[in-house]
C-alpha positions, 0 to 999 in steps of 0.5 A: 528512560523517559521514552520507555513508557511511550514505547511500552504503550506503543508495543501494547497497542501494536500487540492489541491490533495484531491479536484483535485482527487474528481473532476476527479472522475466524468469525469472518471466514465463517460468515463469508462461507455461510453467505456464499452457501446461501447465495448458491440456493436456487430458489433464493429471491433476488432481493435477498441475493442482492442483500447477501452480495452486499454483505459479502462485499462488506465481509471481503472489505473487512478481511482486506482491512485485517490483512492490512492491519496485520501487515502493518503490525508485522513490518513494525515488529520485523527485523528483516534479513537484508541481502543484496538486491538488484533494484532494476529487477524488482522495479521491472517485476512490480511494473509487470505485475501492476500493468493489468490494473494500469491497462484497465484505465489505459494508463501508460507506464514509462520508465528509466530503470538503471541497474543498481544494487541495494542492501535490502529485504526483497519481499519488503521492497516489493510490497513497497513498490506495489503500494506506490504503483497501486496508489499512482494508478488508483489516483490517476486519470484515465489515459494518463501517464505514470513515470517510474525511475531510479538514480544513484548517488554515492550513498543512496539509490533514489526511486521515483514514481510520478503520476499526472493524477488528481493530486493531494491538497496541501493541507492533507500532505502532513497527514498522509502517513498517519494510519487510517488517514484518508483524503476526501473520497472525491479524489477518486472515482474508484468504488474501491476506496482504501483504508488509509493504511498503504502509505503507513505501511510504505513509510514503515518499510522505508524506516526499516531500511533506514531510508527516507520517503518524500511526497510532493503533490499539486492538485490537478497536476499530479503526485511524485513519491521519492524513496531514498534507500541507503546503498549500505547499512554498514 
């Protein structure tokens, strides 16, 4: 009973975020269309073109933020149908999808993928893998290497993603799963900084699967993310 007021506040907060995000989509879509139409004007002075292009980038960033907020709200309120999944197939598919991003930075992805099965929601696990690989690529140095592998114990399938990137300061590690928490932007030379929601979504997916997520990192050495997913939920 003592937890009921807290649960009520959390649910109201989740509902507000989802509703607000939905409401923002329509005006942002309208704004994006207006800017794109204006940019097609042949006689538009270059200084206005540059301003409108920056505005369009801001609108796209807001749309991406809304997508992430709705995604997080969705996973917080989902009771996904669980099926038998081949984790090796999901890992291979995720790596293949993310390879073009790795190629842009000349990053080699090495693997030790074994055939194993888990009881999980396939689309949720795919989203989890995309988040982990995207982070590994984003925070890795040009020409470095990322390792992806999986092992099995009697109760868990363990997934591991290791990069040789810039790492996370020790003081930041306790906070990385908090919503909107971002480590100093100097960590990455990428112009596309995130919103601090990726790992929040990842943790929620793992929680939904009754699993565990552990992040180990050292500055200038790299980061390892370990995911433990139970083989059965029975």
